[in-house]
N, C-alpha and C positions, 0 to 999 in steps of 0.2 A: 504493500500500500504506500509506503514511504517513497519508493522508487517512482511509482506512478505520479505521485504528487510533485516530485522534483522535476519531472519532465516539463512542467509548465514554465520553468525558469532557465535562462541561459547563463546565470551565474549561480554556481553551487560551490560554496567555499567552506572548508573546515579549517579554522585558523587557531593555532595556539598563541596565547597572549601571556607574556610575563609581566607581572606587576610587582615591582620591588617593594619590600616592606617599608623602605624609606618613604615611598610615595604614600602608602597607607598611613604611616606615622605622621607625615605632614598634614594629611586630612584630619586625623584625630586631634592634632595640636590646634588646628584652626577651629575645630568644632568645640573642643572641651577645655583648652587652656583658660584658666581664670574661672572655671565653673565652680559654683559653691555647692558643697555637699551638705544637705540639711537632714535633720532628724525630726520626725513628727512627734507632737506632744499629745497627751491624752485629751486636751481641750480642742484639738483640731488645728492648733497653730504649729508652726515649724521653727526650729532653732538652727541657725547656721553653725556648723561645726568645723568645716575645713574648706580650703580652696585648693584646686588642682594647680600646682606650680610647674610641673614638668611631666611629659609623657614620652615614652620611648617604646618601640615595638620591635621584637625580634622573634625568631623561632624559639619555641619553648624547649628547654633542656630536658623536660619530663616526657617520657615515651608516650604516656597516655593523653598528652595534650599537644596542640599544634602551635599556638602562638602564646607569647608572653608579653604583657603590657606592664611596663615599669612606671609606677606613679610616684611622684614626690608631692606631698601635701603639706600645706601650712595650716596648723590648727588654729581655730578662731574662738575656742571656748576660753572662758576666764581662767580656768585651771591650767591650761596648756597654751596660753596666748602666744602666737607667733612661733611655736615650736614646729620644726620641719621633720617629717617622718617619711619613710619609704614603704612601698607596698608593691608586690608583683601579683598580677592577675593572670593566671594560666587559663587559656581558652581552648576548647576542642571545637572543630568546625565540621559541619555536615551540609550537604547541598541536595535539595530536592529539585530535580530537573523539571518535572511536570508542573510544579508550582512556581518555578523560578525563584526559589527562596534559599537564602543562606541562613543556616541555623547555628546557634551556639548551645548545644544540648547540655554541656557541663562546663563549669569553671571552678577554679580553686584559688583561694587567696593565701599568699604567704607574706607575713610581715617581716620587715628587716629592722625591727626596733627592739630595744630592751624594755621589758615591762609588760606584764600580762594585761594590765588595764588599758594601756595605750593601744596594744595590738587588738584587743577585743573591741575597743571603741572604733578604731579605724575599720575593722572587718565589718562591723555593724553598718557604718556609714557607706562603705563601698557596696555592701550587699543591697542596702536600700536604694542606692543610686543605680546599680546594675538592673535591679528588678523594675524600677520606675522607667528607665530608658529603654530597656530591652525586654519588655513584657511579652507575654504569650510565647514562652519558651525561647525567648531571645531570637526571634526570626526577623530577617530583613527581606522584604519583598523588592526584588530588583526590577520587576516588570515596569513600574512607572518610570524609573530612571531610563531604561532602555527605550521605552516608547517615546519619551521626551527627546532623547538624542536622535532617535530614528526619524522623528518628524522634522527636526532641524536639518538632518542630512538629506532627506528626500526633498526638502524645499530647495536646497542648494543644487541637488542633482536635476531638479525640474528645470532650472535655468542654465544648467551646464556647469559642472565643477571643474575648474582648470587644474590639470595635473602637471602640465609643463607648457612652455610657450608654444602656442599653436595646437595644443592637444587638450581636449576636455572630455568628460564623461557625463552622459545623460541617462536618465531612466529612473528606476525606483528599486529600493531595497524593501522586499516584502516581509522578510523574516530575519530577525537577529536573535538567536537564542544561545544562552550559555548551556553547555553540555556537562562540563566538569569543573570543579574547583579543587585543585590539589596543592596543599601547602608544601613548599620546599624549604631548603635551608636559608635561602636569601630572598625568595620571592614566592608569590602565588602563581601557579600555572593555571590559567583559565582557558578552556577550549570553547570556541564558539562556532556556531553554524550560521552561515549567511546565505539566504536565498533571494534572488532578485532577477530583474530583467534590465540590463544596461547595455549601452553602446559607447564604444570609444571613438570619438570623432577627431580625425586628424585634419586640421585646417591649414597647416603650414609645414613644409618640409625644408629644413635648413641643414644641408650636408656640408 
């Protein structure tokens, strides 16, 4: 059935894409640096407990996890005012192709600080933060992101996207789907499938 469907397209491309962890790290820094971690109170109010000062991302050294996010936090409570502490969040990744969802089914927190109370406090804060930001089993639906980028790309292709002087490509990309997400030592390997109907137009030959 898949082969019959693909006959409708003159572009059938299976493309491996490498995304360096440094790229993901930069994204996390833009999104979360300076973020305040708060803890809810019984009366429904919240109390600010810590601010994210630094974020780094690497491959996790633990076999049962894929990524490690190193956090440096500055405590905002009166008891530990301005004290800086460190925490590592180990994440496991899963990918559901049919739903186009990246999931984090498990994570583990490791404190790098002396003191049971401080580590327990930070673990509670980070746990609350993780569950509030990554609810529903911590899944990321990448379909809206792909749809948005695909719409912009097809708008460019509709008018002719210049590849080089005198050469452009026109047409439409009908499908862009992620097939696999594989964590490596230095990057994520993402395999994608692209289906479309496109024409390469040569308007100038300069030899």
